[in-house]
MIDRENZA-961710 format. One record per residue (C-alpha): residue number from 1; residue in one letter; x negated, y negated, z. Coordinates in steps of 0.02 Angstrom, whole numbers, plus 50000, padded with zeros to 5 digits. Example, Ala and Ser with C-alpha at 12.3 -4.5 7.8 and 13.67 -1.06 7.14 Angstrom:
NODE   seq   type       X       Y       Z
NODE     1      A   49385   50225   50390
NODE     2      S   49316   50053   50357
***
This chain:
NODE   seq   type       X       Y       Z
NODE     1      M   44821   52223   45305
NODE     2      K   44895   52115   45210
NODE     3      K   45066   52192   45243
NODE     4      S   45040   52186   45405
NODE     5      M   44978   51996   45408
NODE     6      I   45152   51983   45320
NODE     7      L   45257   52070   45433
NODE     8      L   45171   51979   45574
NODE     9      L   45228   51810   45517
NODE    10      L   45409   51865   45488
NODE    11      L   45442   51912   45655
NODE    12      S   45360   51732   45712
NODE    13      G   45478   51644   45612
NODE    14      M   45621   51733   45667
NODE    15      V   45556   51703   45869
NODE    16      L   45561   51525   45836
NODE    17      S   45691   51528   45738
NODE    18      C   45787   51590   45898
NODE    19      G   45723   51482   46013
NODE    20      T   45739   51301   45902
NODE    21      G   45939   51319   45867
NODE    22      A   46071   51239   45951
NODE    23      K   46068   51249   46127
NODE    24      P   46229   51313   46197
NODE    25      P   46375   51210   46288
NODE    26      E   46314   51147   46455
NODE    27      A   46441   51235   46570
NODE    28      P   46559   51104   46674
NODE    29      S   46457   51014   46802
NODE    30      E   46547   51085   46990
NODE    31      V   46695   50963   47010
NODE    32      K   46673   50984   47222
NODE    33      V   46854   50949   47289
NODE    34      E   46861   50852   47456
NODE    35      E   46962   50956   47556
NODE    36      V   47086   50796   47608
NODE    37      K   47126   50834   47815
NODE    38      V   47339   50806   47820
NODE    39      E   47330   50746   48029
NODE    40      Q   47490   50833   48053
NODE    41      E   47598   50746   48204
NODE    42      P   47591   50867   48347
NODE    43      A   47754   50983   48325
NODE    44      A   47886   50938   48464
NODE    45      P   47843   51047   48605
NODE    46      A   48006   51168   48627
NODE    47      P   48112   51161   48764
NODE    48      I   48127   51243   48883
NODE    49      V   48266   51361   48906
NODE    50      Q   48279   51387   49123
NODE    51      E   48362   51535   49120
NODE    52      E   48516   51539   49234
NODE    53      K   48521   51646   49379
NODE    54      P   48664   51740   49405
NODE    55      A   48774   51639   49550
NODE    56      E   48750   51725   49699
NODE    57      V   48880   51784   49766
NODE    58      V   48903   51787   49947
NODE    59      V   49024   51936   50014
NODE    60      Q   49078   51897   50200
NODE    61      V   49114   52073   50280
NODE    62      V   49232   52060   50431
NODE    63      V   49229   52166   50573
NODE    64      E   49348   52173   50694
NODE    65      A   49277   52214   50849
NODE    66      P   49421   52336   50932
NODE    67      K   49571   52294   50997
NODE    68      V   49563   52304   51190
NODE    69      E   49725   52308   51272
NODE    70      A   49697   52242   51452
NODE    71      P   49767   52335   51585
NODE    72      K   49963   52319   51620
NODE    73      V   49983   52258   51766
NODE    74      E   50163   52297   51834
NODE    75      A   50244   52146   51927
NODE    76      P   50274   52195   52101
NODE    77      V   50453   52265   52108
NODE    78      K   50577   52137   52235
NODE    79      E   50675   52219   52323
NODE    80      E   50858   52156   52332
NODE    81      F   50900   52100   52515
NODE    82      D   51020   52192   52602
NODE    83      S   51130   52053   52732
NODE    84      A   51205   52235   52796
NODE    85      S   51023   52263   52886
NODE    86      I   51060   52074   52992
NODE    87      S   51132   52147   53166
NODE    88      E   51288   52048   53222
NODE    89      A   51177   51996   53391
NODE    90      R   51036   51921   53267
NODE    91      F   51182   51814   53165
NODE    92      Q   51267   51784   53302
NODE    93      A   51079   51708   53378
NODE    94      T   51050   51651   53208
NODE    95      K   51212   51563   53196
NODE    96      K   51213   51494   53364
NODE    97      E   51046   51416   53329
NODE    98      L   51075   51280   53129
NODE    99      T   51263   51252   53243
NODE   100      A   51140   51144   53374
NODE   101      F   51021   51105   53222
NODE   102      I   51146   51031   53160
NODE   103      V   51241   50925   53250
NODE   104      E   51075   50862   53292
NODE   105      L   51048   50818   53102
NODE   106      N   51211   50736   53121
NODE   107      G   51148   50625   53255
NODE   108      I   50972   50563   53186
NODE   109      I   51099   50533   53016
NODE   110      K   51206   50392   53113
NODE   111      A   51053   50316   53187
NODE   112      R   51030   50293   53029
NODE   113      N   50824   50359   53089
NODE   114      Y   50749   50414   52922
NODE   115      N   50562   50475   52950
NODE   116      A   50663   50579   53085
NODE   117      W   50770   50658   52959
NODE   118      V   50589   50693   52824
NODE   119      A   50508   50820   52972
NODE   120      H   50686   50940   52985
NODE   121      L   50634   50924   52770
NODE   122      D   50552   51054   52693
NODE   123      D   50375   50982   52607
NODE   124      S   50459   51062   52415
NODE   125      Y   50642   50999   52473
NODE   126      F   50554   50814   52490
NODE   127      Q   50464   50824   52341
NODE   128      E   50636   50878   52231
NODE   129      I   50723   50722   52319
NODE   130      S   50567   50602   52280
NODE   131      S   50569   50655   52071
NODE   132      K   50636   50534   51925
NODE   133      A   50754   50660   51874
NODE   134      F   50840   50710   52062
NODE   135      L   50849   50495   52077
NODE   136      D   50936   50469   51925
NODE   137      A   51067   50600   51950
NODE   138      K   51113   50559   52112
NODE   139      T   51119   50338   52066
NODE   140      E   51259   50412   51906
NODE   141      E   51349   50513   52077
NODE   142      L   51343   50400   52187
NODE   143      Y   51380   50256   52022
NODE   144      L   51539   50375   52008
NODE   145      R   51589   50373   52179
NODE   146      D   51610   50207   52213
NODE   147      Q   51723   50180   52037
NODE   148      V   51843   50320   52148
NODE   149      V   51849   50242   52292
NODE   150      A   51874   50065   52213
NODE   151      Q   51979   50140   52112
NODE   152      N   52130   50236   52243
NODE   153      T   52100   50055   52366
NODE   154      G   52145   49944   52228
NODE   155      R   51990   49870   52120
NODE   156      D   51947   49872   51958
NODE   157      P   51802   50017   51952
NODE   158      R   51746   49920   51809
NODE   159      L   51662   49787   51923
NODE   160      V   51567   49879   52042
NODE   161      P   51392   49867   52049
NODE   162      K   51286   50003   52009
NODE   163      R   51170   50047   52143
NODE   164      I   50999   50126   52076
NODE   165      L   50900   50234   52208
NODE   166      R   50724   50234   52181
NODE   167      T   50649   50309   52310
NODE   168      P   50692   50443   52452
NODE   169      R   50760   50334   52580
NODE   170      D   50866   50237   52433
NODE   171      Y   50961   50429   52416
NODE   172      F   50959   50440   52618
NODE   173      D   51034   50265   52629
NODE   174      Y   51114   50270   52512
NODE   175      V   51224   50461   52465
NODE   176      V   51146   50536   52651
NODE   177      V   51234   50422   52801
NODE   178      P   51379   50365   52706
NODE   179      S   51425   50576   52682
NODE   180      R   51307   50679   52805
NODE   181      A   51339   50625   52980
NODE   182      D   51494   50717   53023
NODE   183      D   51432   50901   52959
NODE   184      R   51505   51047   53027
NODE   185      L   51424   51186   53045
NODE   186      D   51580   51353   53046
NODE   187      D   51493   51494   52915
NODE   188      I   51322   51567   52880
NODE   189      A   51269   51691   52759
NODE   190      F   51070   51775   52745
NODE   191      I   50985   51770   52547
NODE   192      S   50845   51851   52677
NODE   193      E   50765   51872   52796
NODE   194      T   50737   51684   52849
NODE   195      H   50826   51582   52719
NODE   196      V   51008   51571   52788
NODE   197      R   51137   51466   52709
NODE   198      A   51266   51359   52771
NODE   199      Y   51413   51315   52767
NODE   200      T   51570   51212   52830
NODE   201      I   51743   51244   52789
NODE   202      D   51880   51115   52674
NODE   203      E   52041   51133   52753
NODE   204      R   52135   51047   52665
NODE   205      R   52073   51168   52488
NODE   206      G   52055   51306   52592
NODE   207      Q   51837   51303   52513
NODE   208      R   51693   51351   52602
NODE   209      L   51586   51218   52538
NODE   210      V   51395   51254   52567
NODE   211      L   51302   51134   52697
NODE   212      Y   51121   51169   52663
NODE   213      E   51019   51297   52624
NODE   214      L   50902   51333   52769
NODE   215      A   50724   51405   52798
NODE   216      S   50632   51457   52965
NODE   217      I   50443   51411   52943
NODE   218      N   50337   51438   53082
NODE   219      N   50471   51467   53209
NODE   220      K   50585   51302   53135
NODE   221      W   50733   51270   53052
NODE   222      L   50719   51167   52893
NODE   223      I   50808   51138   52757
NODE   224      V   50756   51183   52585
NODE   225      N   50822   51177   52408
***
């Protein structure tokens, strides 16, 4: 019994000694680490790289239209006139008509009847003698002729005044009247059925000179170019 009590006391002492012993070191208190928020500057937006589109290559396709050749129009073949086709009777009758025509024309020129002279001209011939080119050329011919006349008569050709032809009337007064009032028809030649060339013979030189180109237009003989 005593042994039991002693054992109980020993156990109680051991327990007490354990309870009153040095306390174990306290664990260090938790250190709260505050999260420091570092505000980062917003990153600059990445540059937008625009994707380059390949340049469009425009290819023009030229389609040539098929060439269509215009139909060739053949020019009418001009038949050469054969003067041998004119009978002797027609030749003589025409020569007689033209002799009378030139006699009448000589009288008109001697009378200086400009309007009657113009009535014996075809329209195309009148247009020609009205042109500046024609009148300029005749002006030079007239000036040369006047110089020759002056020289042949003992005058100084350099002193001859130059007469300027500006109108068909000037041509008639200064060229036609002095030189065409005494024409004589000696021969004719048919150029076509209606076109005849009138000639005079220069007996001193033995030359056949052209007087006029004449054409029968509406049954009337007219001077043509």
